[in-house]
PyMOL Python script that loads the backbone (N, CA, C, O; Angstrom):
from pymol import cmd

cmd.read_pdbstr("""\
ATOM      1  N   MET A   1      95.938  31.464 132.326  1.00  0.00           N
ATOM      2  CA  MET A   1      96.371  32.700 132.965  1.00  0.00           C
ATOM      3  C   MET A   1      97.750  33.081 132.451  1.00  0.00           C
ATOM      4  O   MET A   1      98.501  32.248 131.944  1.00  0.00           O
ATOM      5  N   HIS A   2      98.054  34.344 132.595  1.00  0.00           N
ATOM      6  CA  HIS A   2      99.325  34.895 132.146  1.00  0.00           C
ATOM      7  C   HIS A   2     100.263  35.072 133.340  1.00  0.00           C
ATOM      8  O   HIS A   2      99.878  35.670 134.345  1.00  0.00           O
ATOM      9  N   CYS A   3     101.487  34.557 133.238  1.00  0.00           N
ATOM     10  CA  CYS A   3     102.482  34.698 134.306  1.00  0.00           C
ATOM     11  C   CYS A   3     103.192  36.037 134.160  1.00  0.00           C
ATOM     12  O   CYS A   3     103.752  36.341 133.106  1.00  0.00           O
ATOM     13  N   MET A   4     103.165  36.834 135.225  1.00  0.00           N
ATOM     14  CA  MET A   4     103.823  38.145 135.166  1.00  0.00           C
ATOM     15  C   MET A   4     105.343  38.038 135.214  1.00  0.00           C
ATOM     16  O   MET A   4     106.031  39.023 134.947  1.00  0.00           O
ATOM     17  N   TRP A   5     105.885  36.863 135.549  1.00  0.00           N
ATOM     18  CA  TRP A   5     107.339  36.702 135.655  1.00  0.00           C
ATOM     19  C   TRP A   5     107.961  36.266 134.344  1.00  0.00           C
ATOM     20  O   TRP A   5     108.928  36.872 133.883  1.00  0.00           O
ATOM     21  N   CYS A   6     107.410  35.206 133.730  1.00  0.00           N
ATOM     22  CA  CYS A   6     108.040  34.671 132.518  1.00  0.00           C
ATOM     23  C   CYS A   6     107.203  34.879 131.264  1.00  0.00           C
ATOM     24  O   CYS A   6     107.605  34.483 130.170  1.00  0.00           O
ATOM     25  N   GLU A   7     106.028  35.507 131.427  1.00  0.00           N
ATOM     26  CA  GLU A   7     105.139  35.807 130.300  1.00  0.00           C
ATOM     27  C   GLU A   7     104.440  34.572 129.723  1.00  0.00           C
ATOM     28  O   GLU A   7     103.788  34.669 128.684  1.00  0.00           O
ATOM     29  N   SER A   8     104.562  33.427 130.373  1.00  0.00           N
ATOM     30  CA  SER A   8     103.900  32.204 129.909  1.00  0.00           C
ATOM     31  C   SER A   8     102.393  32.340 130.051  1.00  0.00           C
ATOM     32  O   SER A   8     101.898  33.041 130.933  1.00  0.00           O
ATOM     33  N   ASN A   9     101.684  31.667 129.182  1.00  0.00           N
ATOM     34  CA  ASN A   9     100.225  31.618 129.280  1.00  0.00           C
ATOM     35  C   ASN A   9      99.754  30.316 129.933  1.00  0.00           C
ATOM     36  O   ASN A   9      98.572  29.981 129.869  1.00  0.00           O
ATOM     37  N   GLN A  10     100.667  29.595 130.551  1.00  0.00           N
ATOM     38  CA  GLN A  10     100.349  28.319 131.180  1.00  0.00           C
ATOM     39  C   GLN A  10     100.094  28.445 132.684  1.00  0.00           C
ATOM     40  O   GLN A  10      99.822  27.441 133.343  1.00  0.00           O
ATOM     41  N   ALA A  11     100.174  29.643 133.230  1.00  0.00           N
ATOM     42  CA  ALA A  11      99.960  29.833 134.664  1.00  0.00           C
ATOM     43  C   ALA A  11      98.544  29.424 135.047  1.00  0.00           C
ATOM     44  O   ALA A  11      97.616  29.502 134.242  1.00  0.00           O
ATOM     45  N   GLU A  12      98.401  28.985 136.296  1.00  0.00           N
ATOM     46  CA  GLU A  12      97.108  28.484 136.764  1.00  0.00           C
ATOM     47  C   GLU A  12      96.746  29.121 138.101  1.00  0.00           C
ATOM     48  O   GLU A  12      97.619  29.568 138.845  1.00  0.00           O
ATOM     49  N   GLU A  13      95.455  29.158 138.394  1.00  0.00           N
ATOM     50  CA  GLU A  13      94.998  29.610 139.703  1.00  0.00           C
ATOM     51  C   GLU A  13      95.392  28.566 140.739  1.00  0.00           C
ATOM     52  O   GLU A  13      95.340  27.366 140.471  1.00  0.00           O
ATOM     53  N   ALA A  14      95.784  29.026 141.917  1.00  0.00           N
ATOM     54  CA  ALA A  14      96.178  28.118 142.994  1.00  0.00           C
ATOM     55  C   ALA A  14      95.808  28.744 144.327  1.00  0.00           C
ATOM     56  O   ALA A  14      95.437  29.916 144.390  1.00  0.00           O
ATOM     57  N   ASN A  15      95.908  27.971 145.375  1.00  0.00           N
ATOM     58  CA  ASN A  15      95.745  28.471 146.736  1.00  0.00           C
ATOM     59  C   ASN A  15      97.047  28.191 147.468  1.00  0.00           C
ATOM     60  O   ASN A  15      97.503  27.048 147.523  1.00  0.00           O
ATOM     61  N   GLN A  16      97.644  29.234 148.029  1.00  0.00           N
ATOM     62  CA  GLN A  16      98.928  29.108 148.700  1.00  0.00           C
ATOM     63  C   GLN A  16      98.823  29.575 150.143  1.00  0.00           C
ATOM     64  O   GLN A  16      97.844  30.212 150.533  1.00  0.00           O
ATOM     65  N   THR A  17      99.830  29.255 150.920  1.00  0.00           N
ATOM     66  CA  THR A  17      99.961  29.744 152.285  1.00  0.00           C
ATOM     67  C   THR A  17     101.008  30.838 152.287  1.00  0.00           C
ATOM     68  O   THR A  17     102.049  30.718 151.641  1.00  0.00           O
ATOM     69  N   GLY A  18     100.725  31.914 153.020  1.00  0.00           N
ATOM     70  CA  GLY A  18     101.673  33.018 153.131  1.00  0.00           C
ATOM     71  C   GLY A  18     101.752  33.488 154.574  1.00  0.00           C
ATOM     72  O   GLY A  18     100.931  33.110 155.410  1.00  0.00           O
ATOM     73  N   TYR A  19     102.741  34.309 154.850  1.00  0.00           N
ATOM     74  CA  TYR A  19     102.936  34.837 156.197  1.00  0.00           C
ATOM     75  C   TYR A  19     102.959  36.351 156.120  1.00  0.00           C
ATOM     76  O   TYR A  19     103.678  36.925 155.302  1.00  0.00           O
ATOM     77  N   TRP A  20     102.170  37.003 156.975  1.00  0.00           N
ATOM     78  CA  TRP A  20     102.039  38.447 156.965  1.00  0.00           C
ATOM     79  C   TRP A  20     102.378  39.007 158.333  1.00  0.00           C
ATOM     80  O   TRP A  20     101.917  38.505 159.358  1.00  0.00           O
ATOM     81  N   GLU A  21     103.182  40.043 158.335  1.00  0.00           N
ATOM     82  CA  GLU A  21     103.458  40.751 159.586  1.00  0.00           C
ATOM     83  C   GLU A  21     102.289  41.690 159.850  1.00  0.00           C
ATOM     84  O   GLU A  21     101.811  42.375 158.946  1.00  0.00           O
ATOM     85  N   LEU A  22     101.835  41.713 161.100  1.00  0.00           N
ATOM     86  CA  LEU A  22     100.740  42.609 161.465  1.00  0.00           C
ATOM     87  C   LEU A  22     101.223  44.056 161.372  1.00  0.00           C
ATOM     88  O   LEU A  22     102.412  44.319 161.549  1.00  0.00           O
ATOM     89  N   PRO A  23     100.319  44.996 161.098  1.00  0.00           N
ATOM     90  CA  PRO A  23     100.716  46.398 160.936  1.00  0.00           C
ATOM     91  C   PRO A  23     101.474  46.985 162.135  1.00  0.00           C
ATOM     92  O   PRO A  23     102.313  47.870 161.966  1.00  0.00           O
ATOM     93  N   ASP A  24     101.179  46.494 163.342  1.00  0.00           N
ATOM     94  CA  ASP A  24     101.883  47.031 164.512  1.00  0.00           C
ATOM     95  C   ASP A  24     103.240  46.368 164.725  1.00  0.00           C
ATOM     96  O   ASP A  24     103.973  46.750 165.637  1.00  0.00           O
ATOM     97  N   GLY A  25     103.583  45.392 163.908  1.00  0.00           N
ATOM     98  CA  GLY A  25     104.884  44.738 163.984  1.00  0.00           C
ATOM     99  C   GLY A  25     105.029  43.766 165.140  1.00  0.00           C
ATOM    100  O   GLY A  25     106.133  43.290 165.403  1.00  0.00           O
ATOM    101  N   SER A  26     103.945  43.462 165.834  1.00  0.00           N
ATOM    102  CA  SER A  26     104.024  42.628 167.031  1.00  0.00           C
ATOM    103  C   SER A  26     104.276  41.144 166.730  1.00  0.00           C
ATOM    104  O   SER A  26     104.871  40.434 167.540  1.00  0.00           O
ATOM    105  N   ARG A  27     103.821  40.686 165.564  1.00  0.00           N
ATOM    106  CA  ARG A  27     103.994  39.284 165.198  1.00  0.00           C
ATOM    107  C   ARG A  27     103.582  39.094 163.746  1.00  0.00           C
ATOM    108  O   ARG A  27     103.065  40.008 163.103  1.00  0.00           O
ATOM    109  N   ALA A  28     103.818  37.907 163.253  1.00  0.00           N
ATOM    110  CA  ALA A  28     103.364  37.539 161.912  1.00  0.00           C
ATOM    111  C   ALA A  28     102.338  36.426 162.066  1.00  0.00           C
ATOM    112  O   ALA A  28     102.384  35.658 163.026  1.00  0.00           O
ATOM    113  N   ILE A  29     101.416  36.342 161.118  1.00  0.00           N
ATOM    114  CA  ILE A  29     100.431  35.266 161.125  1.00  0.00           C
ATOM    115  C   ILE A  29     100.521  34.488 159.826  1.00  0.00           C
ATOM    116  O   ILE A  29     100.980  34.997 158.803  1.00  0.00           O
ATOM    117  N   GLU A  30     100.074  33.249 159.889  1.00  0.00           N
ATOM    118  CA  GLU A  30      99.996  32.401 158.710  1.00  0.00           C
ATOM    119  C   GLU A  30      98.619  32.593 158.088  1.00  0.00           C
ATOM    120  O   GLU A  30      97.605  32.522 158.782  1.00  0.00           O
ATOM    121  N   ILE A  31      98.584  32.833 156.792  1.00  0.00           N
ATOM    122  CA  ILE A  31      97.312  32.941 156.076  1.00  0.00           C
ATOM    123  C   ILE A  31      97.270  31.793 155.068  1.00  0.00           C
ATOM    124  O   ILE A  31      98.102  31.713 154.164  1.00  0.00           O
ATOM    125  N   LYS A  32      96.303  30.921 155.238  1.00  0.00           N
ATOM    126  CA  LYS A  32      96.164  29.750 154.366  1.00  0.00           C
ATOM    127  C   LYS A  32      95.152  30.038 153.261  1.00  0.00           C
ATOM    128  O   LYS A  32      94.294  30.912 153.383  1.00  0.00           O
ATOM    129  N   GLU A  33      95.283  29.277 152.185  1.00  0.00           N
ATOM    130  CA  GLU A  33      94.328  29.306 151.069  1.00  0.00           C
ATOM    131  C   GLU A  33      94.213  30.696 150.431  1.00  0.00           C
ATOM    132  O   GLU A  33      93.116  31.152 150.110  1.00  0.00           O
ATOM    133  N   ILE A  34      95.354  31.356 150.255  1.00  0.00           N
ATOM    134  CA  ILE A  34      95.370  32.664 149.588  1.00  0.00           C
ATOM    135  C   ILE A  34      95.247  32.430 148.081  1.00  0.00           C
ATOM    136  O   ILE A  34      96.044  31.679 147.519  1.00  0.00           O
ATOM    137  N   PRO A  35      94.274  33.050 147.415  1.00  0.00           N
ATOM    138  CA  PRO A  35      94.196  32.924 145.961  1.00  0.00           C
ATOM    139  C   PRO A  35      95.519  33.402 145.337  1.00  0.00           C
ATOM    140  O   PRO A  35      95.970  34.520 145.584  1.00  0.00           O
ATOM    141  N   SER A  36      96.114  32.544 144.539  1.00  0.00           N
ATOM    142  CA  SER A  36      97.454  32.805 144.012  1.00  0.00           C
ATOM    143  C   SER A  36      97.550  32.377 142.561  1.00  0.00           C
ATOM    144  O   SER A  36      96.601  31.848 141.982  1.00  0.00           O
ATOM    145  N   VAL A  37      98.714  32.619 141.992  1.00  0.00           N
ATOM    146  CA  VAL A  37      99.030  32.199 140.633  1.00  0.00           C
ATOM    147  C   VAL A  37     100.234  31.263 140.725  1.00  0.00           C
ATOM    148  O   VAL A  37     101.202  31.569 141.420  1.00  0.00           O
ATOM    149  N   ALA A  38     100.183  30.148 140.042  1.00  0.00           N
ATOM    150  CA  ALA A  38     101.291  29.199 139.984  1.00  0.00           C
ATOM    151  C   ALA A  38     101.639  28.957 138.523  1.00  0.00           C
ATOM    152  O   ALA A  38     100.769  28.634 137.714  1.00  0.00           O
ATOM    153  N   CYS A  39     102.906  29.114 138.193  1.00  0.00           N
ATOM    154  CA  CYS A  39     103.349  28.926 136.803  1.00  0.00           C
ATOM    155  C   CYS A  39     104.218  27.676 136.704  1.00  0.00           C
ATOM    156  O   CYS A  39     105.277  27.610 137.328  1.00  0.00           O
ATOM    157  N   PRO A  40     103.786  26.693 135.933  1.00  0.00           N
ATOM    158  CA  PRO A  40     104.594  25.478 135.783  1.00  0.00           C
ATOM    159  C   PRO A  40     105.850  25.705 134.937  1.00  0.00           C
ATOM    160  O   PRO A  40     106.802  24.931 135.035  1.00  0.00           O
ATOM    161  N   ASP A  41     105.867  26.743 134.116  1.00  0.00           N
ATOM    162  CA  ASP A  41     107.017  26.981 133.251  1.00  0.00           C
ATOM    163  C   ASP A  41     108.212  27.557 133.999  1.00  0.00           C
ATOM    164  O   ASP A  41     109.341  27.115 133.788  1.00  0.00           O
ATOM    165  N   CYS A  42     107.981  28.544 134.875  1.00  0.00           N
ATOM    166  CA  CYS A  42     109.104  29.158 135.597  1.00  0.00           C
ATOM    167  C   CYS A  42     109.142  28.771 137.076  1.00  0.00           C
ATOM    168  O   CYS A  42     110.121  29.040 137.771  1.00  0.00           O
ATOM    169  N   GLY A  43     108.066  28.139 137.547  1.00  0.00           N
ATOM    170  CA  GLY A  43     108.033  27.696 138.939  1.00  0.00           C
ATOM    171  C   GLY A  43     107.611  28.753 139.944  1.00  0.00           C
ATOM    172  O   GLY A  43     107.571  28.481 141.144  1.00  0.00           O
ATOM    173  N   MET A  44     107.295  29.952 139.475  1.00  0.00           N
ATOM    174  CA  MET A  44     106.894  31.018 140.403  1.00  0.00           C
ATOM    175  C   MET A  44     105.492  30.766 140.938  1.00  0.00           C
ATOM    176  O   MET A  44     104.603  30.304 140.222  1.00  0.00           O
ATOM    177  N   GLU A  45     105.319  31.082 142.215  1.00  0.00           N
ATOM    178  CA  GLU A  45     104.021  31.071 142.870  1.00  0.00           C
ATOM    179  C   GLU A  45     103.890  32.416 143.554  1.00  0.00           C
ATOM    180  O   GLU A  45     104.743  32.787 144.360  1.00  0.00           O
ATOM    181  N   TYR A  46     102.829  33.155 143.243  1.00  0.00           N
ATOM    182  CA  TYR A  46     102.716  34.515 143.770  1.00  0.00           C
ATOM    183  C   TYR A  46     101.264  34.947 143.862  1.00  0.00           C
ATOM    184  O   TYR A  46     100.365  34.345 143.274  1.00  0.00           O
ATOM    185  N   GLN A  47     101.069  36.023 144.629  1.00  0.00           N
ATOM    186  CA  GLN A  47      99.753  36.659 144.715  1.00  0.00           C
ATOM    187  C   GLN A  47      99.805  37.919 143.852  1.00  0.00           C
ATOM    188  O   GLN A  47     100.824  38.607 143.794  1.00  0.00           O
ATOM    189  N   GLU A  48      98.701  38.204 143.193  1.00  0.00           N
ATOM    190  CA  GLU A  48      98.633  39.415 142.382  1.00  0.00           C
ATOM    191  C   GLU A  48      98.614  40.638 143.288  1.00  0.00           C
ATOM    192  O   GLU A  48      98.128  40.579 144.418  1.00  0.00           O
ATOM    193  N   GLU A  49      99.139  41.731 142.790  1.00  0.00           N
ATOM    194  CA  GLU A  49      99.291  42.965 143.570  1.00  0.00           C
ATOM    195  C   GLU A  49      97.965  43.448 144.158  1.00  0.00           C
ATOM    196  O   GLU A  49      97.934  43.909 145.299  1.00  0.00           O
ATOM    197  N   SER A  50      96.887  43.350 143.412  1.00  0.00           N
ATOM    198  CA  SER A  50      95.583  43.811 143.909  1.00  0.00           C
ATOM    199  C   SER A  50      95.141  42.996 145.126  1.00  0.00           C
ATOM    200  O   SER A  50      94.520  43.539 146.039  1.00  0.00           O
ATOM    201  N   LEU A  51      95.452  41.712 145.144  1.00  0.00           N
ATOM    202  CA  LEU A  51      95.092  40.876 146.284  1.00  0.00           C
ATOM    203  C   LEU A  51      95.970  41.202 147.495  1.00  0.00           C
ATOM    204  O   LEU A  51      95.485  41.214 148.626  1.00  0.00           O
ATOM    205  N   ILE A  52      97.241  41.461 147.267  1.00  0.00           N
ATOM    206  CA  ILE A  52      98.140  41.858 148.355  1.00  0.00           C
ATOM    207  C   ILE A  52      97.628  43.150 149.001  1.00  0.00           C
ATOM    208  O   ILE A  52      97.600  43.265 150.226  1.00  0.00           O
ATOM    209  N   GLU A  53      97.231  44.103 148.186  1.00  0.00           N
ATOM    210  CA  GLU A  53      96.681  45.358 148.707  1.00  0.00           C
ATOM    211  C   GLU A  53      95.402  45.115 149.497  1.00  0.00           C
ATOM    212  O   GLU A  53      95.167  45.761 150.518  1.00  0.00           O
ATOM    213  N   GLU A  54      94.574  44.184 149.028  1.00  0.00           N
ATOM    214  CA  GLU A  54      93.331  43.851 149.718  1.00  0.00           C
ATOM    215  C   GLU A  54      93.629  43.281 151.116  1.00  0.00           C
ATOM    216  O   GLU A  54      92.975  43.648 152.092  1.00  0.00           O
ATOM    217  N   ILE A  55      94.614  42.388 151.201  1.00  0.00           N
ATOM    218  CA  ILE A  55      95.003  41.815 152.492  1.00  0.00           C
ATOM    219  C   ILE A  55      95.570  42.896 153.402  1.00  0.00           C
ATOM    220  O   ILE A  55      95.208  42.969 154.576  1.00  0.00           O
ATOM    221  N   GLU A  56      96.454  43.736 152.872  1.00  0.00           N
ATOM    222  CA  GLU A  56      97.065  44.783 153.686  1.00  0.00           C
ATOM    223  C   GLU A  56      96.041  45.809 154.158  1.00  0.00           C
ATOM    224  O   GLU A  56      96.125  46.284 155.291  1.00  0.00           O
ATOM    225  N   ASP A  57      95.085  46.155 153.315  1.00  0.00           N
ATOM    226  CA  ASP A  57      94.012  47.060 153.735  1.00  0.00           C
ATOM    227  C   ASP A  57      93.197  46.429 154.861  1.00  0.00           C
ATOM    228  O   ASP A  57      92.884  47.091 155.850  1.00  0.00           O
ATOM    229  N   GLN A  58      92.857  45.157 154.711  1.00  0.00           N
ATOM    230  CA  GLN A  58      92.081  44.476 155.739  1.00  0.00           C
ATOM    231  C   GLN A  58      92.842  44.486 157.069  1.00  0.00           C
ATOM    232  O   GLN A  58      92.248  44.711 158.124  1.00  0.00           O
ATOM    233  N   MET A  59      94.138  44.245 157.020  1.00  0.00           N
ATOM    234  CA  MET A  59      94.947  44.241 158.250  1.00  0.00           C
ATOM    235  C   MET A  59      94.928  45.610 158.935  1.00  0.00           C
ATOM    236  O   MET A  59      94.964  45.695 160.162  1.00  0.00           O
ATOM    237  N   MET A  60      94.872  46.673 158.141  1.00  0.00           N
ATOM    238  CA  MET A  60      94.853  48.028 158.709  1.00  0.00           C
ATOM    239  C   MET A  60      93.483  48.385 159.292  1.00  0.00           C
ATOM    240  O   MET A  60      93.387  49.271 160.142  1.00  0.00           O
ATOM    241  N   LEU A  61      92.437  47.714 158.850  1.00  0.00           N
ATOM    242  CA  LEU A  61      91.076  48.112 159.198  1.00  0.00           C
ATOM    243  C   LEU A  61      90.392  47.213 160.230  1.00  0.00           C
ATOM    244  O   LEU A  61      89.225  47.423 160.561  1.00  0.00           O
ATOM    245  N   ILE A  62      91.112  46.216 160.735  1.00  0.00           N
ATOM    246  CA  ILE A  62      90.525  45.314 161.720  1.00  0.00           C
ATOM    247  C   ILE A  62      91.337  45.344 163.012  1.00  0.00           C
ATOM    248  O   ILE A  62      92.458  45.853 163.048  1.00  0.00           O
ATOM    249  N   ASP A  63      90.752  44.793 164.064  1.00  0.00           N
ATOM    250  CA  ASP A  63      91.477  44.605 165.315  1.00  0.00           C
ATOM    251  C   ASP A  63      92.280  43.318 165.163  1.00  0.00           C
ATOM    252  O   ASP A  63      91.705  42.230 165.182  1.00  0.00           O
ATOM    253  N   THR A  64      93.596  43.425 165.012  1.00  0.00           N
ATOM    254  CA  THR A  64      94.433  42.260 164.762  1.00  0.00           C
ATOM    255  C   THR A  64      94.829  41.516 166.038  1.00  0.00           C
ATOM    256  O   THR A  64      95.323  40.391 165.967  1.00  0.00           O
ATOM    257  N   LYS A  65      94.620  42.125 167.187  1.00  0.00           N
ATOM    258  CA  LYS A  65      95.045  41.482 168.444  1.00  0.00           C
ATOM    259  C   LYS A  65      94.409  40.113 168.658  1.00  0.00           C
ATOM    260  O   LYS A  65      95.118  39.185 169.045  1.00  0.00           O
ATOM    261  N   PRO A  66      93.102  39.939 168.424  1.00  0.00           N
ATOM    262  CA  PRO A  66      92.509  38.615 168.657  1.00  0.00           C
ATOM    263  C   PRO A  66      92.731  37.599 167.524  1.00  0.00           C
ATOM    264  O   PRO A  66      92.283  36.458 167.637  1.00  0.00           O
ATOM    265  N   LEU A  67      93.412  37.989 166.436  1.00  0.00           N
ATOM    266  CA  LEU A  67      93.634  37.036 165.343  1.00  0.00           C
ATOM    267  C   LEU A  67      94.458  35.855 165.831  1.00  0.00           C
ATOM    268  O   LEU A  67      95.432  36.040 166.561  1.00  0.00           O
ATOM    269  N   PRO A  68      94.080  34.641 165.437  1.00  0.00           N
ATOM    270  CA  PRO A  68      94.912  33.487 165.782  1.00  0.00           C
ATOM    271  C   PRO A  68      96.204  33.511 164.964  1.00  0.00           C
ATOM    272  O   PRO A  68      96.340  34.310 164.037  1.00  0.00           O
ATOM    273  N   ASN A  69      97.141  32.646 165.302  1.00  0.00           N
ATOM    274  CA  ASN A  69      98.413  32.585 164.576  1.00  0.00           C
ATOM    275  C   ASN A  69      98.249  32.052 163.162  1.00  0.00           C
ATOM    276  O   ASN A  69      99.117  32.263 162.314  1.00  0.00           O
ATOM    277  N   SER A  70      97.141  31.361 162.902  1.00  0.00           N
ATOM    278  CA  SER A  70      96.874  30.808 161.582  1.00  0.00           C
ATOM    279  C   SER A  70      95.404  31.045 161.244  1.00  0.00           C
ATOM    280  O   SER A  70      94.521  30.806 162.068  1.00  0.00           O
ATOM    281  N   VAL A  71      95.153  31.515 160.031  1.00  0.00           N
ATOM    282  CA  VAL A  71      93.808  31.848 159.594  1.00  0.00           C
ATOM    283  C   VAL A  71      93.729  31.621 158.087  1.00  0.00           C
ATOM    284  O   VAL A  71      94.736  31.741 157.390  1.00  0.00           O
ATOM    285  N   THR A  72      92.544  31.295 157.579  1.00  0.00           N
ATOM    286  CA  THR A  72      92.403  31.202 156.122  1.00  0.00           C
ATOM    287  C   THR A  72      92.162  32.609 155.563  1.00  0.00           C
ATOM    288  O   THR A  72      91.786  33.529 156.288  1.00  0.00           O
ATOM    289  N   PHE A  73      92.385  32.744 154.280  1.00  0.00           N
ATOM    290  CA  PHE A  73      92.142  34.020 153.611  1.00  0.00           C
ATOM    291  C   PHE A  73      90.696  34.456 153.812  1.00  0.00           C
ATOM    292  O   PHE A  73      90.439  35.612 154.150  1.00  0.00           O
ATOM    293  N   ASN A  74      89.752  33.547 153.607  1.00  0.00           N
ATOM    294  CA  ASN A  74      88.336  33.897 153.746  1.00  0.00           C
ATOM    295  C   ASN A  74      87.983  34.296 155.174  1.00  0.00           C
ATOM    296  O   ASN A  74      87.194  35.219 155.376  1.00  0.00           O
ATOM    297  N   GLU A  75      88.554  33.617 156.168  1.00  0.00           N
ATOM    298  CA  GLU A  75      88.317  33.981 157.566  1.00  0.00           C
ATOM    299  C   GLU A  75      88.853  35.379 157.854  1.00  0.00           C
ATOM    300  O   GLU A  75      88.196  36.173 158.528  1.00  0.00           O
ATOM    301  N   LEU A  76      90.046  35.680 157.344  1.00  0.00           N
ATOM    302  CA  LEU A  76      90.632  37.002 157.550  1.00  0.00           C
ATOM    303  C   LEU A  76      89.765  38.091 156.932  1.00  0.00           C
ATOM    304  O   LEU A  76      89.517  39.127 157.548  1.00  0.00           O
ATOM    305  N   MET A  77      89.310  37.847 155.715  1.00  0.00           N
ATOM    306  CA  MET A  77      88.539  38.861 155.014  1.00  0.00           C
ATOM    307  C   MET A  77      87.132  39.023 155.602  1.00  0.00           C
ATOM    308  O   MET A  77      86.465  40.021 155.331  1.00  0.00           O
ATOM    309  N   ALA A  78      86.679  38.058 156.399  1.00  0.00           N
ATOM    310  CA  ALA A  78      85.359  38.135 157.027  1.00  0.00           C
ATOM    311  C   ALA A  78      85.385  38.863 158.373  1.00  0.00           C
ATOM    312  O   ALA A  78      84.329  39.134 158.944  1.00  0.00           O
ATOM    313  N   VAL A  79      86.573  39.181 158.885  1.00  0.00           N
ATOM    314  CA  VAL A  79      86.656  39.890 160.169  1.00  0.00           C
ATOM    315  C   VAL A  79      86.063  41.289 159.981  1.00  0.00           C
ATOM    316  O   VAL A  79      86.442  41.995 159.046  1.00  0.00           O
ATOM    317  N   PRO A  80      85.141  41.700 160.853  1.00  0.00           N
ATOM    318  CA  PRO A  80      84.525  43.027 160.721  1.00  0.00           C
ATOM    319  C   PRO A  80      85.562  44.152 160.823  1.00  0.00           C
ATOM    320  O   PRO A  80      86.504  44.081 161.612  1.00  0.00           O
ATOM    321  N   ARG A  81      85.365  45.170 160.017  1.00  0.00           N
ATOM    322  CA  ARG A  81      86.282  46.317 159.961  1.00  0.00           C
ATOM    323  C   ARG A  81      85.838  47.427 160.903  1.00  0.00           C
ATOM    324  O   ARG A  81      84.649  47.597 161.175  1.00  0.00           O
ATOM    325  N   PHE A  82      86.833  48.190 161.403  1.00  0.00           N
ATOM    326  CA  PHE A  82      86.548  49.390 162.183  1.00  0.00           C
ATOM    327  C   PHE A  82      86.095  50.525 161.263  1.00  0.00           C
ATOM    328  O   PHE A  82      85.184  51.281 161.602  1.00  0.00           O
ATOM    329  N   LEU A  83      86.734  50.636 160.104  1.00  0.00           N
ATOM    330  CA  LEU A  83      86.455  51.689 159.131  1.00  0.00           C
ATOM    331  C   LEU A  83      86.056  51.041 157.805  1.00  0.00           C
ATOM    332  O   LEU A  83      86.327  49.861 157.578  1.00  0.00           O
ATOM    333  N   LYS A  84      85.414  51.817 156.937  1.00  0.00           N
ATOM    334  CA  LYS A  84      84.993  51.287 155.643  1.00  0.00           C
ATOM    335  C   LYS A  84      86.136  51.190 154.648  1.00  0.00           C
ATOM    336  O   LYS A  84      86.131  50.324 153.773  1.00  0.00           O
ATOM    337  N   LYS A  85      87.122  52.079 154.779  1.00  0.00           N
ATOM    338  CA  LYS A  85      88.255  52.044 153.865  1.00  0.00           C
ATOM    339  C   LYS A  85      89.499  52.523 154.587  1.00  0.00           C
ATOM    340  O   LYS A  85      89.423  53.084 155.680  1.00  0.00           O
ATOM    341  N   ASN A  86      90.645  52.295 153.964  1.00  0.00           N
ATOM    342  CA  ASN A  86      91.925  52.687 154.536  1.00  0.00           C
ATOM    343  C   ASN A  86      92.185  54.153 154.181  1.00  0.00           C
ATOM    344  O   ASN A  86      92.604  54.465 153.066  1.00  0.00           O
ATOM    345  N   TYR A  87      91.933  55.035 155.129  1.00  0.00           N
ATOM    346  CA  TYR A  87      92.109  56.466 154.883  1.00  0.00           C
ATOM    347  C   TYR A  87      93.570  56.899 154.900  1.00  0.00           C
ATOM    348  O   TYR A  87      93.889  58.039 154.561  1.00  0.00           O
ATOM    349  N   PHE A  88      94.453  55.988 155.296  1.00  0.00           N
ATOM    350  CA  PHE A  88      95.889  56.293 155.318  1.00  0.00           C
ATOM    351  C   PHE A  88      96.541  56.029 153.976  1.00  0.00           C
ATOM    352  O   PHE A  88      97.687  56.416 153.749  1.00  0.00           O
ATOM    353  N   LYS A  89      95.821  55.377 153.095  1.00  0.00           N
ATOM    354  CA  LYS A  89      96.346  55.010 151.782  1.00  0.00           C
ATOM    355  C   LYS A  89      96.173  56.189 150.818  1.00  0.00           C
ATOM    356  O   LYS A  89      95.103  56.792 150.744  1.00  0.00           O
ATOM    357  N   MET A  90      97.198  56.491 150.115  1.00  0.00           N
ATOM    358  CA  MET A  90      97.141  57.594 149.160  1.00  0.00           C
ATOM    359  C   MET A  90      96.623  57.137 147.833  1.00  0.00           C
ATOM    360  O   MET A  90      96.508  57.939 146.906  1.00  0.00           O
TER     361      MET A  90
END
""", "prot")
cmd.dss("prot")
cmd.show_as("cartoon", "prot")
cmd.util.cbc("prot")
cmd.orient("prot")
């Protein structure tokens, strides 16, 4: 894989834990096993922009009130949506 930070081709797929604030600002949740990129050359660990948008869209389209404080990425993405897409996104 290619590292977007240092341009190394040694980056690898990884699963990381991240914390996301809910859209209503009421709290943050822990999201485990987020598909990520880890670069051994520069030490950066990050999620690609398209995946971040996918998580943020999901947060806008589900009922976040019953979410536990900790959830895996796959569990979050499996929560049924109210709408098919984020109509607030330009």
